[in-house]
Structure formats: structure tokens, C-alpha cells
N, C-alpha and C positions, 0 to 999 in steps of 0.2 A: 375401200374394197373389202368384200366378203369373204376372207379366208383366213384361214389358220396362222398365218405366214406375216411378219413384219419385215419388210425389205430395209429400212432403215431402224435399227433398234441401237439402245446404248446399253451395256453390260451392268450390272452391279457394281463392278471395279471401277469402269470409267466414271459413273454418277460418284464415287467416293473420290475420285482423282481430282474430278472439276470442283466438289464442294471443300477439299482439303488445299487445292490451290487457292479458292476464293477465300477461304479462310486466312491463309497463310499470306496475301496479298493486303489483307484487312490488317493483319499484325505488323507486317511489314513497313506499309505506310505509317500506320501509328506510331511506329518504334520512331521514325525518321523525321516524321513532320511534326507530331504532337507529344507523344509520349504521357498520355492520358487515357485513363480506363472510359471518361466520358465522350471521346472522342471516336468510340469504337461506334456507338450510336448512329452518327451521322456517314461512318465509313461504311455501316450496313449498305447503303445504297451504292457505294462503289464495289462492295464484295458482290452484290447482287446483279449488277451490270458487268460487271467481270465475268461472273457466272454464265449470262447470258451470251455474252461474247465468244466465250472459250467453247461454249456448247454450239453457236453456230459454226464456229472454225473447225470444231469436230465433225459436224454434219457434213460440212463442205469437204473436208478429207475422206468421211464413207462414200459421198456421192463420186469423188474422184476415184476411190478404190471400185465403187460399182462400174464406173464408167472403163476403167481399164477391163475389169472382167467381161463387160459388155462388149468390148472390142475383139476380146479372145472368140467369146461366145461367135460373135458374127464372121471370124475368121474360119472357125469349124464349122459354120452353116454353109459359109461360101464353098467348103470343099466338100461337105454332104451334098449340095446341090449340083455341083460338076460330077458327083459320083452316082447322080440319078435318084436322089431321094428326092420327096416333095418338100415343099418348104416346112409344113408342119414337121414331119418326121424328120428333118433335118434338125429342127430345133430341140426336139425331144431326143434324138439320140445322142445329142452331146453332154447329156447329164453327166456320163460316166468320165467324160475327160475333166469336166469343169468340178465335179468331186475331188478328182485324184489334184486338179491346180490349187485349188481354193478349200477343199472341205466342203463337208454336206451342209453347215449351218451358214455359208456365204449366201450375200445377198442373192446371186445369179443361180444358185443351185435352186433357191426359193423361187425366183422366178420361173425356173423350169419346171418345178413341182407344180406352179400354179396354172402354166400351160395345160400341164399333163391332166391335172385334175378339173381344168373347165372343158376339157376334151371329153373327159369321162363324162363328164354334165352335158355335152352337147352345147357348150357356150362357145359361140364364133372366135377364133384367134384373133380379129380383129377388134373386137371388144376387149378381150385380156389385154392385148396390147396398150389400148387407150387406157384402162383403167391402170395398168402398172404405170404407163408414160403420167397419169396424174398423181400418183401417189408418189412416185421419185421426184417427178419435176426437174428431170435431166434432158436436156435440150435435144441429145442425138438420141434418146429412147423416144421423147415425143415426135420426132419427126421422123423416126423408123415405123410408128405405129402410124402416122397420117399416111405415109408412102404406103405402107401395106393394105390400109384400108382401101386407099383410091385405087392400087393396082387390084386388089381382090374385087372391086366392085366394076371396074373397066373391063375385067375378065381378060387382063392381057397377059404377057408371057412372064408370069411370075417368078420363074427361076432367075430368066436373065436380068428381069428388073432388081430382085432381092441379091445378087451377085454384085451388079452394080451400086446398089446402094450401100451394100456392105463394105464395098471399096473405099467408098465417098465416107462413110464413118469411120472406119478404121485409119484414114488418112488426115481426119480433123483430130481426131482423138492423138493419134501419134504426135501431130503438129502442135498441140495445146501441150501434151506432156514433155516437148523440147523446148517449150515456152517456159515452164515450172522448174525446168533444172537450171535453164538459164538464172531465173529469179533466185535459185535457192543460196546463190553467194549474196544477194541482195537480202534476203530472209534473215542470214545469220548475221550479216551486218546491223541490221535493224534490232537483233535479241540484245548484241553487244551495245549498242546505243542506248537500250532501252535500260541497262543494269547499271551503265556508268554513272548517272547521278549517284545512285547509292554506293557505288564504290565509291566515288568522291567525298561524299558525305561521312563514309564510313572511315576514310582515311583520314580525314579533319577532326573525327571525333575521336580516333586512338591518340593522334599525335598532340591535338590540342585538345585536353579535355576538359569539356565544360564550355566549350565555345558556344555552342548552340543551345546551350541549356536557359540562357536570357530569352531567347525566342519562343520557349516551351509555356513560361507561366504569366506571360503579361498579355493583355488584348493586341497590342501593335503587332506582337511576335506572332501571335495566333493567327491574325488577319495577313500578314506577311507570309506565313508558310501556307495557309491555305490557298492564296494567290499562286505560289510557288507549284504547290499540286495541282491546282487546276491547269495550268501552263502545261506541268508535264502531261498530265491524264490526256488534254487536247493533241499534245505531241505524239503520244502512245496512239490514240486512234487514228491520227492521220497517218501514221505510219504502218498502220495496219491495212489500210485503204491503198497506201502507194504502192505495195506489194502484192496487192490483190489483184489478178489481171485475168479474166474469162474471155473465150472467143467463142 
């Protein structure tokens, strides 16, 4: 999209946190499974994959935030349509409320700014919404863009269609939010289970010093610990997928 706004972006602080967590994971795995500087080199692969996975999760969370913001926008637009605004004016007039709710740097405010800029340059709203949907890859926004385009071309009752569309989209997003709330307890359990092996190993190391030492400095021990690490990583990835549900 040719505009000055990034709808999904990572702040420098978020990038530093991702990098720090990846390095921390590498050091943690090295300490518990190898205790060797040489092991850090192959663990770079794990660190990189962890970075990419966490980045994807962060992106998912950001999309979820945009969906929530879009829901509030649709509620405002629906109210504006009932008050007699045109579809375009209903979107543009909601900027002040969205700014008050989420701040001027929020994705939803950037979306409204794109709509405003497009209107000033005589770019059809249908094209703008298609571009926004393609950039964000959010189902509800893409579906709205398609419905808006069809309604616009068919010269139907735009206000009524948009009101009904807003109701459906809001209901879908709220349903998804309820599912995510129900899954939050499972996600907490998942995090506890992910750190449990390290707590057990730390306890054994503290109460029986040298218990794992023989495994760190011989080939059979390194092979065994590598197998254990692979099993743990596979279980970790599986647990991430189990608690990830989209509707």
C-alpha cells in the first residue's frame, strides 16, 4: 500500500525484547542440557526459530488488537449511519473517538487516516478497503471490503447493508473474544507445563550436585540430552498449536 502508515509495526522496544528472550532461551537450554560454549552454535538455530515463533505470536496479538479496534469502529459507524451520515462520513467522523480510545498511533487511527487521505486524492473507498484488507490479512476486514465493494457496485441500500454487516462482524469478533477468554486458563497451564521440566532439573541439580555432570562431557550423554531437548521442543511447539484457535 502506498501510504506513510504502517498498520502492523514493531517498536524498537518490542524487537529488543524478542531478541533478549531468544538469547535467554539459548542460554537456558545450554545451561540445562549441555553446559558447553560449543553448544551455543547449534542452539543458534533454536534461538532463531524461537524468535520467529514469538514474532508470529506477537503479530497475532497485534492483529487481535486491530480486530478489537475495528469492532469498536464498526459500532461507531453503525451509530453514525443511524444518525443519517453517509458511509464514508461515518468512518471519517469516528477518528476523534478512536483517537481518544486507542491513541493517534493506533492501527485503527492509521486506517482512518488512510481513508481520509484516499478521499482527498479521489481514491474510491472500495479500493482503499481492499488494500487495507490485503495488508492486514484480517478476515473480518477482508470480508467487509468485499461486501462494501459488492454493495457499492450494485447501488443497494448502503446504509442498511453496512448496519447489518457491522452487526455480524461485531458478533463474530465478540464470539472469538469469548473463546480466547475461555482459553486463557489453558494458556496459563501450558506456560506452567513448559517451565516444569526446568524446575525439576534445577531442583535435582541443587539437591544432588553433580547428578547431571556426567551427561555433559561424554558423547552418549550429549546424545541423550539432545534427544530430550528435541522431545521437549516438539512438545512445546505442539502445546502452542493446541491453544491456538481461530474462528
